[in-house]
C-alpha positions, 0 to 999 in steps of 0.5 A: 524475527526482528522487523523494521517498518519503513513508513508507519502510517496505516498500513504500516501500523496495522501490519507492525502492530500485529507482529508486535503483537505477536512478539517479534522484534518491531519498529516503526519509523514514521513521523514524529506526531505517531511516533511521539505518541507510540513512545508515551503508550505504545500503539493503539490498534482498534481492530474488528477483533480487539482493542488494545494498546501495543508495545513496539519500538518506534522511531523517526530515523531510517536508521532504525532499519539497522539489524532488521531481518525484513523491512516493510517498505509502507511509505507512500509511491511518491516517497519510494526513491527518498525511502530507499535512499534513507534506509541505503546506509544502515539495511543488513547485507542478507536483509528481505525488503518487501514492498507494501505499496499501492502501484506495480514498479515500487520493488523496482524502484527500490531496486535501482535505487539501493544498486545506485548505492552498491546495495546489492546483497539485499533481497527486494521482492513486491508483495500485495496488500488488501486491508482497510486501515486508517490513522485514526489519530497520533499513534491510533490505527483503526482497522476496517477489515481484511489484511492478506499479503499476495507474495511470491513463491520464493519470498518469504522463507517457510519458518517466516510465512509460519510467523506471518500467519501466526501473527494474524496476517494471511500469507497466499503464495502467487506464482504470478504476483505481477497479475497479482499487482495488476489486478489491485492496480485496478481496484485502486484506478477503479475505486480511489479516484471516485471516493477521493472527489466524492469523499464517499466511502465504498459502500454509498459510492456502489449505490451513487448513479452511475457509478458502476457504469464508470468503473466498468469503463476504467476497469476496461482500460486497465485491462487493455493497457495490462494485455499490451504489457504483456501481463495476465490479469487473474481472475475477474476483474469486475468480480473483485470490483463487487467484493469490495463494495462487499466486504469494506463499505465503510472504507474511504480510500487512501486517495480520499483520505490524502485529500481529506488531510490535505496531503498529495496523494498517489493518484500519478502512480494509480491512473496516472500510470495506466494513463502514461502506460496507455500512451506508450503503446498507443491506447486511449484511456479517456475515463482513467485520464478525466479521473486523474485529471480531477484528483489532481486539480483537487491536489493542487488546491491543497498548499504547499508546506 
């Protein structure tokens, strides 16, 4: 397969690296410091099962997506519209753009932005991502655990799905992707802000006094908003929260990593999204509002660039 990764951060580098390692033609589109390192020595993948430099294409311009049959959009939710505008002139007519992003409305934003630019044949679909990764340095991605993608029944063809699985990327097919996206959103609302505010990894955060009670309240608010939105959230939301503590104890949330690097986070698309949707339905979301506000206060201390 010819695959482009739009947004070569931790998530994009992990999935792009796994696919390149399996022999697929992959190009990463990312920031100059990562692209330069990858061009010099390949992408260094530091995972639980292997550590090696993987040869993979890399560039800084969205034109690199030209000719790709699959584009994995892995940019921050705050950059979704900019990414769509940058990709629009270069997307193949029959390409699949798969959104591997936090939040629940990125695929819709991609669709709307591309439609405005008369890019109508490209298929857009969301995927729910469960992976713990971080960029440990330029061109160096560290994998802490998991790596599955949840997609809709018709998102990937049978052969494409087999290729992903053969590359070490488990594919879970769901007929309720909207619910699965909300399930992941609830995880993020429970974990991300608290990890960012405390700068604690999940295992230590889970053991801190009072944290689990705050998480339960945040989850209850999210479920109420999801219900008002007509979303059926699959499984047991609290069991999913517990599983994160058990399977990713050493992981800092992406929001925590952003603030530690003095970068703006996706909090407006996580707890902030729940607050806005709650307001639209007349539902109070005080815990999510507080978590969102505290992270925004911390972000406002980051110098503008």
